[in-house]
GUGU-941006 format. One line per 5 residues: number of its first residue (from 1); for each residue x, y, z of N, C-alpha, C, O, CB. Coordinates in steps of 0.02 Angstrom, whole numbers. Atoms other than C-alpha are relative to their C-alpha. Glycine has a CB too. Layout:
NUM) X Y Z X Y Z X Y Z X Y Z X Y Z  ...
***
This chain:
1) -57 12 43 -175 -627 227 19 60 -40 79 75 -44 -14 -57 -45  -8 -58 14 -205 -465 136 42 40 32 89 66 1 -47 21 -1  -28 -44 -41 -144 -370 266 75 -26 23 112 19 42 -48 10 57  -59 18 1 15 -474 288 55 14 -52 116 24 -49 -8 -53 6  -47 -9 64 67 -457 119 10 63 -16 66 78 -35 -24 -30 -61
6) -8 -70 -16 31 -272 123 59 24 36 96 68 15 -53 19 35  -52 -11 -53 148 -266 267 61 -25 -32 108 15 -29 -16 -37 72  -63 24 9 284 -368 197 13 47 -56 69 71 -54 8 -78 -12  -18 -51 54 276 -251 37 26 64 16 66 92 -22 -54 14 -38  -18 -70 -20 297 -88 132 43 -12 31 82 35 37 -42 42 32
11) -78 10 -46 436 -171 244 52 -4 -65 99 35 -65 6 -91 58  -37 13 68 519 -224 67 20 63 -23 78 81 -13 -43 -36 -57  0 -77 22 498 -47 -6 39 48 36 78 88 10 -67 27 3  -33 -41 -42 557 36 150 83 -21 1 135 11 -5 -36 -6 71  -95 16 1 722 -58 158 41 11 -66 100 29 -69 19 -88 16
16) -35 -27 59 759 -35 -18 17 75 0 75 93 -9 -42 -12 -59  -4 -66 -9 739 144 1 53 23 41 97 61 20 -55 22 22  -49 -17 -36 837 161 138 75 -31 -19 126 -8 7 -21 -15 62  -69 24 29 981 62 52 20 56 -63 77 73 -77 -7 -87 -32  -5 -41 66 966 175 -97 10 64 20 57 96 -4 -61 -2 -48
21) -8 -75 -14 947 341 -22 66 11 56 107 56 49 -78 31 34  -56 -11 -40 1071 319 124 66 3 -11 101 -46 -26 -1 -33 37  -82 -14 38 1244 413 84 43 -23 38 102 -19 18 28 74 -13  -64 26 -23 1336 333 212 25 -75 -13 68 -102 22 -1 11 70  -8 62 40 1340 167 110 75 -9 -8 111 -57 5 -38 4 -72
26) -69 5 20 1502 225 53 52 -3 44 109 -2 21 15 46 -37  -45 -11 -58 1589 231 220 64 -57 10 54 -118 8 -49 1 66  -54 45 -4 1755 154 243 37 -12 69 25 24 118 44 22 -46  -46 -4 -61 1882 97 375 43 63 6 42 107 -37 48 -59 -1  -61 -53 11 2020 217 423 59 -11 -30 93 31 -59 22 22 55
31) -59 24 50 2153 111 354 -26 9 -73 5 49 -108 22 -85 13  25 5 67 2064 92 196 -9 75 -35 5 88 -93 -68 -40 3  15 -64 15 2019 264 184 63 51 -9 59 95 -52 -44 21 54  -70 -38 -3 2197 346 210 39 -35 -71 71 -3 -113 50 -17 86  -39 39 74 2268 220 64 -40 20 -56 -17 30 -112 2 -94 -3
36) 53 -15 71 2122 261 -50 30 83 -10 57 103 -62 -113 -5 22  -31 -79 -6 2174 455 -5 65 -2 -40 69 39 -86 20 25 86  -73 -9 22 2355 427 -58 -12 -30 -69 7 5 -115 62 -41 50  23 22 73 2295 323 -214 -21 58 -38 15 79 -83 -61 -53 0  34 -46 54 2183 458 -290 41 61 0 35 93 -52 -80 19 16
41) -42 -43 -17 2306 588 -231 57 3 -64 82 48 -96 27 -20 72  -65 9 52 2435 507 -347 -48 -20 -77 -13 -46 -121 69 -82 32  41 5 53 2298 488 -489 -36 -56 -5 -82 -52 -46 30 7 -53  35 76 5 2234 300 -468 -75 13 44 -86 13 105 60 -71 46  66 2 -26 2050 321 -453 -27 -61 6 -62 -77 54 -41 35 -34
46) 39 79 3 1999 135 -508 -5 -28 70 -60 -35 98 46 -63 -47  -4 22 -67 2056 70 -343 -58 25 55 -95 -11 89 68 23 22  60 -37 -59 1941 180 -232 -73 -23 -20 -116 -35 23 -2 98 -4  60 24 16 1795 127 -341 -9 -73 -1 -65 -99 -5 -15 25 -57  15 71 16 1820 -48 -354 6 -23 95 -23 -73 117 71 -42 -69
51) 19 23 -66 1846 -53 -155 -67 19 35 -90 -11 84 51 21 41  71 -20 -19 1679 37 -131 -44 -59 -24 -82 -92 11 -24 72 -34  44 67 26 1601 -93 -239 0 -62 36 -50 -97 37 20 -22 -66  -16 49 -43 1666 -218 -133 -24 1 70 -43 -53 92 62 -3 0  28 -23 -44 1613 -149 14 -67 -15 10 -92 -45 57 10 53 -4
56) 68 7 3 1441 -139 -47 -24 -69 -11 -74 -91 17 -25 42 -47  23 68 3 1437 -314 -107 15 -36 73 -31 -73 93 39 -37 -62  -4 38 -62 1504 -383 62 -65 19 42 -103 -25 60 70 18 39  67 -29 -12 1362 -270 131 -64 -32 -10 -104 -47 34 -5 52 -34  70 17 34 1221 -329 29 -8 -72 8 -63 -89 28 -4 19 -81
61) 5 71 -7 1259 -526 33 -24 -27 61 -51 -82 51 59 -26 -10  38 37 -37 1197 -570 197 -80 18 -4 -126 -23 1 27 5 65  56 -18 13 1055 -474 171 -53 -42 -62 -111 -62 -58 15 65 -13  22 30 63 1015 -547 8 -11 -66 7 -58 -90 -24 44 9 -53  10 53 -20 1033 -708 75 -58 -11 39 -105 -45 19 48 -14 25
66) 64 -2 -40 915 -686 217 -61 9 -44 -114 -21 -34 3 57 51  77 -29 37 787 -608 89 -17 -70 -30 -74 -93 -30 6 74 -73  27 64 51 797 -773 -17 -23 -42 35 -71 -76 18 47 -38 -44  28 56 -51 780 -879 134 -70 24 27 -113 -19 36 54 -12 69  64 -16 -20 635 -789 191 -62 7 -57 -122 -2 -47 9 61 35
71) 56 17 59 544 -783 24 -18 -67 -12 -78 -80 -16 21 22 -66  18 58 1 559 -963 5 -31 -28 58 -65 -78 45 45 -30 -18  41 7 -63 489 -984 183 -56 21 -7 -103 -17 7 22 30 53  66 -30 4 356 -883 154 -62 -32 -65 -123 -30 -64 19 80 -13  39 29 59 299 -970 -16 -13 -75 23 -57 -109 -3 44 5 -74
76) 11 71 -13 321 -1139 75 -55 7 54 -95 -40 55 70 -42 25  47 2 -45 208 -1084 220 -62 20 -38 -112 -2 -11 17 42 57  50 -10 26 84 -1017 100 -23 -71 -26 -78 -95 -11 9 53 -45  28 69 32 76 -1187 7 -27 -45 50 -76 -80 40 56 -41 -39  25 50 -72 53 -1281 176 -81 26 22 -128 -10 38 64 19 84
81) 58 -32 -23 -85 -1158 215 -44 -9 -38 -95 -27 -10 4 61 11  32 16 46 -168 -1177 51 -29 -74 -2 -86 -82 -22 37 16 -47  1 69 -5 -160 -1374 73 -42 -19 62 -88 -59 54 70 -26 3  43 4 -55 -232 -1375 246 -83 28 -22 -135 0 -6 37 45 61  75 -40 14 -383 -1250 173 -32 -59 -43 -86 -83 -25 4 87 -50
86) 28 68 36 -414 -1397 43 -21 -47 27 -76 -72 13 37 -32 -35  11 52 -39 -408 -1519 153 -79 7 47 -121 -36 59 67 -3 45  55 -1 -57 -538 -1448 274 -53 27 -58 -109 15 -36 16 57 81  53 3 43 -648 -1403 130 -30 -66 -22 -91 -75 -31 19 32 -52  22 56 36 -654 -1570 66 -35 -50 59 -75 -95 45 66 -35 -43
91) 18 33 -51 -684 -1638 243 -75 32 28 -111 -1 66 60 2 50  56 -39 -7 -832 -1508 260 -66 -30 -57 -125 -43 -47 26 81 -14  56 41 43 -913 -1583 105 -5 -55 5 -63 -74 -3 2 2 -61  31 62 -30 -908 -1746 151 -33 -10 51 -71 -59 53 34 -36 10  34 13 -64 -969 -1718 326 -70 41 -13 -120 30 22 47 28 71
96) 61 -18 4 -1101 -1610 256 -50 -38 -43 -110 -27 -33 3 60 -16  19 42 40 -1152 -1734 124 -28 -54 44 -81 -79 24 51 -18 -45  26 67 -32 -1179 -1880 260 -58 28 41 -105 -9 56 60 -45 50  50 -8 -42 -1287 -1768 367 -61 25 -61 -114 34 -31 23 56 67  58 -19 46 -1410 -1716 217 -57 -41 -12 -102 -23 -50 22 10 -61
***
């Protein structure tokens, strides 16, 4: 189990670092880019920043939802595993007590 949590931690850390370091996250489609270049050349920088934020928001939302679902799935499976282990321990105690 320690190996799985270590592997999960490393995978999550790698994903976060890739998202933070990757310079192509602010890429845009050709139409958006031309529109924003026109706006920036006219002195309106606010629209470009808001559009980049919107693109990042739309990009991160599915990953965030999948991560939340995976987290709760992991916690649920851990709870079930602990429950099975406690039942197994109780059965072993009962069986060892009868044979003594």
